[in-house]
Each structure stands twice: as C-alpha cells, then as structure tokens.
PATORTI-782898 format. One record per residue: residue number from 1; residue in one letter; chain; x, y, z of N, C-alpha, C in turn. Coordinates in nm, 2 decimals. Example, Ala and Ser with C-alpha at 12.3 -4.5 7.8 and 13.67 -1.06 7.14 Angstrom:
<pts>
k|r|c|nc1|nc2|nc3|cac1|cac2|cac3|cc1|cc2|cc3
1|a|A|1.32|-0.57|0.78|1.23|-0.45|0.78|1.32|-0.33|0.78
2|s|A|1.28|-0.22|0.71|1.37|-0.11|0.71|1.29|0.00|0.79
</pts>
This chain:
<pts>
k|r|c|nc1|nc2|nc3|cac1|cac2|cac3|cc1|cc2|cc3
1|m|A|14.66|4.91|-1.52|14.55|4.84|-1.47|14.60|4.72|-1.39
2|i|A|14.53|4.69|-1.28|14.56|4.58|-1.20|14.45|4.47|-1.21
3|i|A|14.49|4.35|-1.24|14.39|4.24|-1.25|14.40|4.17|-1.11
4|l|A|14.29|4.15|-1.05|14.28|4.08|-0.92|14.20|3.95|-0.95
5|s|A|14.25|3.84|-0.90|14.19|3.71|-0.92|14.07|3.69|-0.82
6|d|A|14.03|3.56|-0.82|13.92|3.52|-0.73|13.95|3.56|-0.59
7|v|A|13.86|3.62|-0.52|13.88|3.66|-0.38|13.78|3.59|-0.29
8|h|A|13.68|3.53|-0.34|13.58|3.45|-0.26|13.54|3.51|-0.13
9|c|A|13.48|3.63|-0.15|13.42|3.70|-0.03|13.52|3.78|0.05
10|d|A|13.64|3.78|0.02|13.74|3.86|0.10|13.74|4.00|0.05
11|f|A|13.64|4.07|0.08|13.62|4.21|0.03|13.72|4.30|0.09
12|n|A|13.77|4.27|0.21|13.88|4.35|0.27|14.01|4.35|0.19
13|h|A|14.03|4.23|0.13|14.15|4.22|0.04|14.13|4.31|-0.08
14|v|A|14.01|4.31|-0.14|13.97|4.40|-0.25|14.00|4.55|-0.21
15|i|A|13.96|4.59|-0.10|13.98|4.73|-0.05|14.13|4.76|-0.04
16|n|A|14.20|4.66|0.02|14.35|4.68|0.04|14.42|4.70|-0.09
17|v|A|14.38|4.61|-0.19|14.45|4.62|-0.32|14.41|4.75|-0.39
18|c|A|14.29|4.79|-0.38|14.25|4.92|-0.44|14.32|5.04|-0.37
19|q|A|14.34|5.03|-0.24|14.41|5.14|-0.17|14.56|5.14|-0.21
20|r|A|14.62|5.02|-0.23|14.76|5.02|-0.27|14.78|5.07|-0.41
21|h|A|14.68|5.06|-0.50|14.69|5.10|-0.64|14.59|5.21|-0.67
22|v|A|14.58|5.31|-0.58|14.47|5.41|-0.59|14.48|5.49|-0.73
23|d|A|14.59|5.49|-0.79|14.60|5.56|-0.92|14.57|5.47|-1.04
24|q|A|14.53|5.35|-1.02|14.50|5.25|-1.13|14.37|5.19|-1.11
25|t|A|14.31|5.14|-1.22|14.18|5.07|-1.21|14.22|4.92|-1.17
26|v|A|14.14|4.87|-1.07|14.16|4.73|-1.03|14.03|4.66|-1.09
27|v|A|14.06|4.55|-1.17|13.95|4.47|-1.23|13.96|4.33|-1.17
28|q|A|13.86|4.29|-1.10|13.85|4.16|-1.04|13.78|4.07|-1.13
29|l|A|13.84|3.95|-1.16|13.80|3.87|-1.27|13.70|3.75|-1.23
30|g|A|13.62|3.78|-1.14|13.51|3.68|-1.10|13.54|3.61|-0.97
31|d|A|13.43|3.55|-0.92|13.43|3.49|-0.79|13.46|3.59|-0.68
32|l|A|13.40|3.71|-0.70|13.40|3.81|-0.59|13.32|3.76|-0.47
33|g|A|13.21|3.69|-0.50|13.13|3.63|-0.39|12.99|3.70|-0.38
34|i|A|12.95|3.77|-0.49|12.82|3.84|-0.49|12.71|3.73|-0.48
35|g|A|12.63|3.74|-0.38|12.53|3.64|-0.34|12.57|3.58|-0.21
36|f|A|12.70|3.57|-0.18|12.74|3.53|-0.05|12.77|3.65|0.03
37|l|A|12.83|3.75|-0.03|12.85|3.88|0.04|12.72|3.96|0.04
38|l|A|12.71|4.05|0.14|12.59|4.13|0.15|12.60|4.24|0.04
39|t|A|12.51|4.24|-0.06|12.52|4.33|-0.17|12.52|4.48|-0.13
40|e|A|12.45|4.52|-0.03|12.45|4.66|0.02|12.59|4.69|0.08
41|y|A|12.65|4.60|0.15|12.78|4.62|0.20|12.88|4.65|0.09
42|v|A|12.88|4.57|-0.02|12.97|4.59|-0.13|12.94|4.72|-0.20
43|k|A|12.81|4.75|-0.22|12.77|4.88|-0.28|12.82|5.00|-0.21
44|e|A|12.81|5.00|-0.07|12.85|5.11|0.01|13.00|5.12|0.03
45|n|A|13.07|5.01|0.01|13.22|5.02|0.05|13.31|5.00|-0.07
46|t|A|13.25|5.00|-0.19|13.33|4.98|-0.31|13.42|5.10|-0.34
47|p|A|13.55|5.08|-0.35|13.64|5.19|-0.39|13.61|5.24|-0.53
48|s|A|13.64|5.36|-0.55|13.61|5.42|-0.68|13.69|5.37|-0.80
49|n|A|13.80|5.31|-0.77|13.89|5.25|-0.88|13.87|5.10|-0.90
50|f|A|13.75|5.05|-0.85|13.73|4.90|-0.85|13.62|4.87|-0.96
51|r|A|13.64|4.77|-1.04|13.54|4.71|-1.13|13.56|4.56|-1.12
52|f|A|13.45|4.49|-1.16|13.45|4.34|-1.16|13.36|4.29|-1.26
53|f|A|13.37|4.16|-1.29|13.27|4.08|-1.37|13.26|3.95|-1.30
54|v|A|13.15|3.87|-1.33|13.12|3.76|-1.25|13.20|3.63|-1.29
55|g|A|13.21|3.54|-1.19|13.26|3.41|-1.21|13.15|3.31|-1.19
56|n|A|13.18|3.19|-1.17|13.07|3.09|-1.14|13.02|3.09|-1.00
57|h|A|13.10|3.16|-0.91|13.05|3.17|-0.77|13.01|3.31|-0.74
58|d|A|12.93|3.37|-0.83|12.86|3.50|-0.81|12.72|3.49|-0.86
59|n|A|12.63|3.56|-0.80|12.49|3.57|-0.85|12.49|3.68|-0.95
60|r|A|12.48|3.63|-1.08|12.49|3.73|-1.19|12.39|3.83|-1.19
61|t|A|12.26|3.80|-1.15|12.15|3.89|-1.15|12.18|4.00|-1.05
62|l|A|12.22|3.97|-0.93|12.26|4.07|-0.82|12.38|4.15|-0.87
63|a|A|12.48|4.08|-0.92|12.60|4.15|-0.96|12.58|4.26|-1.06
64|n|A|12.49|4.23|-1.16|12.47|4.32|-1.26|12.39|4.45|-1.22
65|t|A|12.34|4.45|-1.09|12.28|4.57|-1.04|12.38|4.66|-0.97
66|l|A|12.50|4.62|-0.95|12.60|4.70|-0.89|12.67|4.79|-0.99
67|p|A|12.69|4.92|-0.96|12.76|5.01|-1.05|12.90|4.97|-1.09
68|s|A|12.97|4.89|-1.01|13.11|4.85|-1.03|13.12|4.73|-1.12
69|c|A|13.00|4.66|-1.15|13.00|4.54|-1.24|13.01|4.58|-1.38
70|l|A|13.10|4.52|-1.46|13.12|4.56|-1.60|13.02|4.49|-1.69
71|g|A|12.95|4.39|-1.64|12.85|4.32|-1.73|12.90|4.18|-1.76
72|n|A|12.85|4.12|-1.87|12.87|3.99|-1.90|13.00|3.96|-1.99
73|f|A|13.03|4.06|-2.08|13.14|4.05|-2.17|13.16|4.18|-2.24
74|g|A|13.27|4.21|-2.29|13.29|4.33|-2.37|13.43|4.40|-2.35
75|e|A|13.44|4.52|-2.39|13.56|4.59|-2.38|13.55|4.69|-2.26
76|f|A|13.67|4.70|-2.20|13.69|4.79|-2.09|13.83|4.84|-2.09
77|e|A|13.85|4.97|-2.10|13.99|5.03|-2.12|14.06|4.95|-2.22
78|n|A|14.17|4.88|-2.18|14.26|4.81|-2.28|14.24|4.66|-2.28
79|i|A|14.12|4.61|-2.22|14.10|4.47|-2.22|13.97|4.43|-2.28
80|f|A|13.95|4.30|-2.32|13.83|4.24|-2.35|13.80|4.14|-2.24
81|f|A|13.68|4.15|-2.18|13.66|4.06|-2.06|13.54|3.96|-2.10
82|v|A|13.55|3.84|-2.04|13.45|3.74|-2.05|13.42|3.68|-1.92
83|s|A|13.29|3.68|-1.88|13.25|3.64|-1.74|13.22|3.49|-1.75
84|g|A|13.20|3.43|-1.63|13.15|3.30|-1.61|13.24|3.18|-1.62
85|a|A|13.19|3.07|-1.57|13.26|2.94|-1.58|13.16|2.84|-1.53
86|d|A|13.20|2.71|-1.55|13.12|2.60|-1.51|13.16|2.55|-1.37
87|s|A|13.06|2.52|-1.28|13.09|2.47|-1.15|13.09|2.32|-1.15
88|i|A|13.21|2.26|-1.13|13.21|2.11|-1.13|13.15|2.05|-1.01
89|d|A|13.13|2.13|-0.91|13.07|2.08|-0.78|12.92|2.13|-0.76
90|r|A|12.85|2.16|-0.87|12.72|2.21|-0.86|12.62|2.11|-0.79
91|s|A|12.65|1.98|-0.81|12.56|1.88|-0.75|12.56|1.89|-0.59
92|s|A|12.66|1.95|-0.53|12.67|1.96|-0.39|12.63|2.10|-0.34
93|r|A|12.58|2.18|-0.43|12.54|2.32|-0.40|12.39|2.33|-0.41
94|i|A|12.34|2.44|-0.35|12.19|2.46|-0.35|12.16|2.58|-0.44
95|e|A|12.08|2.56|-0.54|12.04|2.66|-0.64|11.98|2.78|-0.57
96|g|A|12.03|2.90|-0.60|11.98|3.02|-0.54|12.04|3.06|-0.41
97|k|A|12.12|2.97|-0.35|12.19|3.00|-0.23|12.34|3.00|-0.25
98|d|A|12.40|2.90|-0.31|12.54|2.90|-0.34|12.58|2.85|-0.48
99|w|A|12.47|2.85|-0.56|12.49|2.82|-0.70|12.38|2.88|-0.78
100|w|A|12.41|2.94|-0.90|12.31|3.00|-0.98|12.32|2.95|-1.12
101|p|A|12.21|2.91|-1.18|12.21|2.84|-1.31|12.26|2.93|-1.43
102|d|A|12.27|3.06|-1.41|12.33|3.14|-1.52|12.48|3.17|-1.49
103|e|A|12.55|3.07|-1.44|12.69|3.09|-1.41|12.77|3.11|-1.54
104|e|A|12.73|3.06|-1.65|12.80|3.08|-1.78|12.71|3.16|-1.87
105|l|A|12.77|3.22|-1.97|12.69|3.29|-2.07|12.61|3.19|-2.15
106|t|A|12.49|3.23|-2.20|12.41|3.14|-2.29|12.48|3.13|-2.42
107|y|A|12.43|3.04|-2.50|12.49|3.02|-2.64|12.47|3.15|-2.72
108|a|A|12.35|3.21|-2.70|12.33|3.34|-2.78|12.43|3.45|-2.73
109|q|A|12.45|3.46|-2.60|12.54|3.56|-2.55|12.69|3.52|-2.60
110|s|A|12.72|3.40|-2.60|12.85|3.35|-2.65|12.87|3.39|-2.79
111|n|A|12.77|3.38|-2.87|12.78|3.42|-3.02|12.80|3.57|-3.03
112|e|A|12.72|3.64|-2.95|12.74|3.79|-2.95|12.88|3.83|-2.90
113|c|A|12.93|3.76|-2.80|13.06|3.79|-2.75|13.17|3.76|-2.85
114|l|A|13.15|3.65|-2.92|13.25|3.61|-3.03|13.25|3.72|-3.14
115|n|A|13.13|3.76|-3.18|13.12|3.86|-3.29|13.18|4.00|-3.24
116|l|A|13.16|4.03|-3.12|13.22|4.16|-3.07|13.37|4.15|-3.06
117|w|A|13.42|4.03|-3.02|13.57|4.01|-3.01|13.63|4.02|-3.15
118|e|A|13.56|3.97|-3.25|13.61|3.97|-3.39|13.62|4.11|-3.44
119|q|A|13.54|4.20|-3.39|13.54|4.34|-3.44|13.63|4.43|-3.35
120|s|A|13.67|4.38|-3.23|13.74|4.46|-3.13|13.89|4.48|-3.17
121|d|A|13.94|4.58|-3.12|14.09|4.61|-3.15|14.17|4.57|-3.02
122|k|A|14.11|4.52|-2.92|14.18|4.48|-2.79|14.26|4.36|-2.82
123|d|A|14.37|4.35|-2.76|14.46|4.23|-2.77|14.49|4.16|-2.64
124|i|A|14.41|4.19|-2.54|14.42|4.12|-2.41|14.28|4.08|-2.37
125|i|A|14.27|3.95|-2.34|14.15|3.89|-2.29|14.17|3.86|-2.14
126|v|A|14.07|3.91|-2.06|14.07|3.88|-1.91|13.94|3.80|-1.89
127|s|A|13.95|3.68|-1.84|13.83|3.59|-1.83|13.84|3.52|-1.69
128|h|A|13.72|3.47|-1.65|13.72|3.39|-1.53|13.79|3.26|-1.55
129|d|A|13.75|3.19|-1.66|13.81|3.06|-1.69|13.91|3.07|-1.80
130|c|A|13.98|2.96|-1.84|14.07|2.96|-1.94|14.01|2.89|-2.07
131|p|A|14.08|2.90|-2.18|14.03|2.82|-2.30|14.04|2.67|-2.28
132|q|A|13.95|2.60|-2.35|13.95|2.45|-2.34|14.08|2.39|-2.37
133|t|A|14.15|2.44|-2.47|14.28|2.38|-2.51|14.38|2.39|-2.40
134|i|A|14.38|2.50|-2.33|14.48|2.52|-2.22|14.44|2.43|-2.10
135|a|A|14.31|2.42|-2.07|14.26|2.33|-1.97|14.30|2.19|-1.99
136|e|A|14.29|2.14|-2.12|14.32|2.00|-2.15|14.48|1.98|-2.15
137|k|A|14.55|2.07|-2.22|14.69|2.05|-2.24|14.78|2.07|-2.12
138|f|A|14.74|2.17|-2.04|14.83|2.20|-1.92|14.77|2.17|-1.78
139|m|A|14.63|2.14|-1.78|14.57|2.11|-1.65|14.51|1.97|-1.65
140|l|A|14.51|1.91|-1.76|14.45|1.77|-1.78|14.30|1.77|-1.74
141|i|A|14.23|1.88|-1.77|14.08|1.89|-1.75|14.02|1.87|-1.89
142|y|A|13.94|1.77|-1.90|13.88|1.73|-2.03|13.73|1.75|-2.04
143|d|A|13.66|1.78|-1.92|13.52|1.81|-1.94|13.51|1.95|-2.00
144|r|A|13.41|1.96|-2.09|13.39|2.08|-2.17|13.29|2.17|-2.11
145|s|A|13.31|2.30|-2.13|13.21|2.40|-2.08|13.19|2.50|-2.19
146|i|A|13.08|2.57|-2.18|13.04|2.68|-2.28|13.15|2.79|-2.27
147|t|A|13.20|2.82|-2.15|13.30|2.93|-2.14|13.43|2.89|-2.20
148|r|A|13.48|2.77|-2.17|13.61|2.73|-2.23|13.60|2.72|-2.38
149|t|A|13.49|2.67|-2.43|13.48|2.65|-2.57|13.47|2.79|-2.64
150|l|A|13.40|2.88|-2.58|13.39|3.02|-2.63|13.53|3.08|-2.64
151|l|A|13.61|3.07|-2.53|13.75|3.12|-2.53|13.83|3.06|-2.64
152|d|A|13.82|2.93|-2.66|13.89|2.86|-2.77|13.85|2.93|-2.90
153|n|A|13.72|2.94|-2.92|13.67|3.00|-3.05|13.72|3.14|-3.07
154|m|A|13.73|3.22|-2.96|13.78|3.36|-2.97|13.92|3.36|-3.02
155|i|A|14.00|3.27|-2.96|14.15|3.27|-3.00|14.16|3.22|-3.14
156|e|A|14.07|3.13|-3.19|14.08|3.08|-3.32|14.04|3.19|-3.42
157|v|A|13.94|3.27|-3.39|13.90|3.38|-3.47|14.01|3.49|-3.48
158|r|A|14.07|3.53|-3.37|14.17|3.64|-3.36|14.25|3.62|-3.24
159|k|A|14.38|3.60|-3.26|14.47|3.57|-3.15|14.50|3.70|-3.07
160|p|A|14.48|3.69|-2.93|14.53|3.80|-2.85|14.68|3.78|-2.82
161|k|A|14.74|3.88|-2.76|14.88|3.86|-2.72|14.88|3.80|-2.58
162|l|A|14.77|3.82|-2.50|14.77|3.78|-2.36|14.63|3.74|-2.32
163|v|A|14.62|3.63|-2.24|14.49|3.59|-2.17|14.53|3.57|-2.03
164|v|A|14.45|3.65|-1.94|14.47|3.64|-1.80|14.34|3.58|-1.74
165|f|A|14.35|3.48|-1.66|14.24|3.41|-1.61|14.26|3.36|-1.46
166|g|A|14.15|3.33|-1.39|14.15|3.28|-1.26|14.09|3.14|-1.25
167|h|A|13.99|3.13|-1.17|13.90|3.01|-1.16|13.97|2.88|-1.11
168|h|A|14.10|2.86|-1.15|14.16|2.73|-1.11|14.25|2.74|-0.99
169|h|A|14.26|2.86|-0.93|14.33|2.88|-0.81|14.48|2.84|-0.80
170|r|A|14.54|2.85|-0.92|14.68|2.82|-0.93|14.75|2.92|-1.02
171|s|A|14.87|2.95|-1.00|14.95|3.04|-1.09|14.99|2.96|-1.21
172|y|A|14.97|3.02|-1.33|15.02|2.96|-1.45|15.09|3.07|-1.53
173|d|A|15.20|3.03|-1.60|15.26|3.12|-1.69|15.30|3.03|-1.81
174|i|A|15.21|3.04|-1.91|15.22|2.95|-2.03|15.23|3.03|-2.15
175|n|A|15.32|2.99|-2.24|15.33|3.04|-2.38|15.29|2.93|-2.47
176|f|A|15.19|2.95|-2.55|15.14|2.84|-2.63|15.08|2.90|-2.76
177|n|A|15.13|2.85|-2.87|15.08|2.89|-3.00|15.08|3.04|-3.03
178|g|A|15.18|3.11|-2.98|15.19|3.25|-3.00|15.11|3.34|-2.91
179|v|A|15.05|3.28|-2.80|14.97|3.35|-2.70|15.03|3.32|-2.56
180|k|A|15.04|3.43|-2.48|15.08|3.41|-2.34|14.95|3.40|-2.26
181|y|A|14.96|3.30|-2.17|14.84|3.27|-2.08|14.90|3.29|-1.93
182|r|A|14.82|3.37|-1.86|14.87|3.40|-1.72|14.75|3.36|-1.62
183|g|A|14.76|3.25|-1.55|14.66|3.21|-1.46|14.70|3.26|-1.32
184|l|A|14.59|3.30|-1.24|14.62|3.36|-1.11|14.56|3.28|-1.00
185|r|A|14.63|3.26|-0.89|14.58|3.19|-0.77|14.49|3.29|-0.69
186|i|A|14.42|3.24|-0.59|14.33|3.32|-0.51|14.41|3.44|-0.46
187|n|A|14.34|3.56|-0.46|14.40|3.68|-0.41|14.52|3.74|-0.48
188|e|A|14.56|3.68|-0.59|14.68|3.72|-0.67|14.64|3.84|-0.75
189|t|A|14.74|3.93|-0.77|14.73|4.04|-0.86|14.83|4.03|-0.98
190|f|A|14.79|4.09|-1.09|14.88|4.10|-1.20|14.86|4.23|-1.27
191|q|A|14.97|4.30|-1.29|14.97|4.43|-1.35|14.98|4.43|-1.50
192|l|A|14.89|4.49|-1.57|14.90|4.50|-1.72|14.98|4.62|-1.76
</pts>
C-alpha cells in the first residue's frame, strides 16, 4: 500500500502516483480538494487503485458520494484510518465555498471511532492530523482539536506500531513512547 499525503487539488499528481504503483492500492490521507475540484472530473478520472478519506480542506458531504472515498473512519486492508482536522484559518474562509463545518468528526463519531479502534486488530493508523501529544511536543502546537484529542485517546487505549499523517505539510520521522510517527509533506508518498 502507498500512502499519499495532501495534494490540494493536484489530481494529476494522484493519477501519476497511481500509474507508478499500478499493482498497489494508493490511499490519499485527506486534503484531496473535494469541493475545490470538480467532483464529476474526479469521479470520471479516478484510477481503479485509488482510495481516499477527507481532510479539513475537503467537502465531506460531496466526498462521501464518491466510490473511491473510504468514509469517515475505520479499517481498510491493513490500516485503520481517521479523517478530518481543524482549520486554524477558518476565519479567513467562506463556509460552503472553501471551508465546511463538518471538517472534523463529531464527538459521537469520535466515540464510535475509538470503540472500533479498541476492537480492531490493525496496528497502523493513517490519519489526516497527528495526535495532540505529538503536535505539542514536536511541533509546538498547543491549540486543541477534536481530531488530535481522538488520536491521543486511541493511542492511550491501544498503541499502534505506526501512525502516518499529513496536514502539517512537513516531513516528520518521530519515535515516541514506543510508537513510530511519520508525517508527510505535500505530495509525498510513503510505502507501507
């Protein structure tokens, strides 16, 4: 499996990555740009080996209508995925045009996700954002979000061996408390 980071509407890059890895599934971890990109264009041009879940710069409602969208959270092949993140710049965005209020899971969805993770046998988390502890300790980001708190809770309940995330647009390779964290910059790929 190939994990593809934030592409922010660069769908040609998605197609190129899928063509280079035609024998593997490519999972894009959010900020594909659904809502900015023409949904019909994506639907008609999606490679058969491509799957994605939403980040904070995706229209969740539109994304969940696409066959290649994995949904909000859950298991897929050998990973457990968690969508969404908090937009720190939402005050400069326009709701329904370049920002959507359901950018993060609800508290009820977060609890459902946490329960599913506790029962899961997967040991790799792929998420759009990183856990709150990692944001604070390694990125000096102290504002809290539903997504980062959920990811912290997931790791507290049951430690994965690896967490792969995007959202922060920088490469990170962190080993902390028995878990490896791999952050991806824009358009970066990571092979599982």
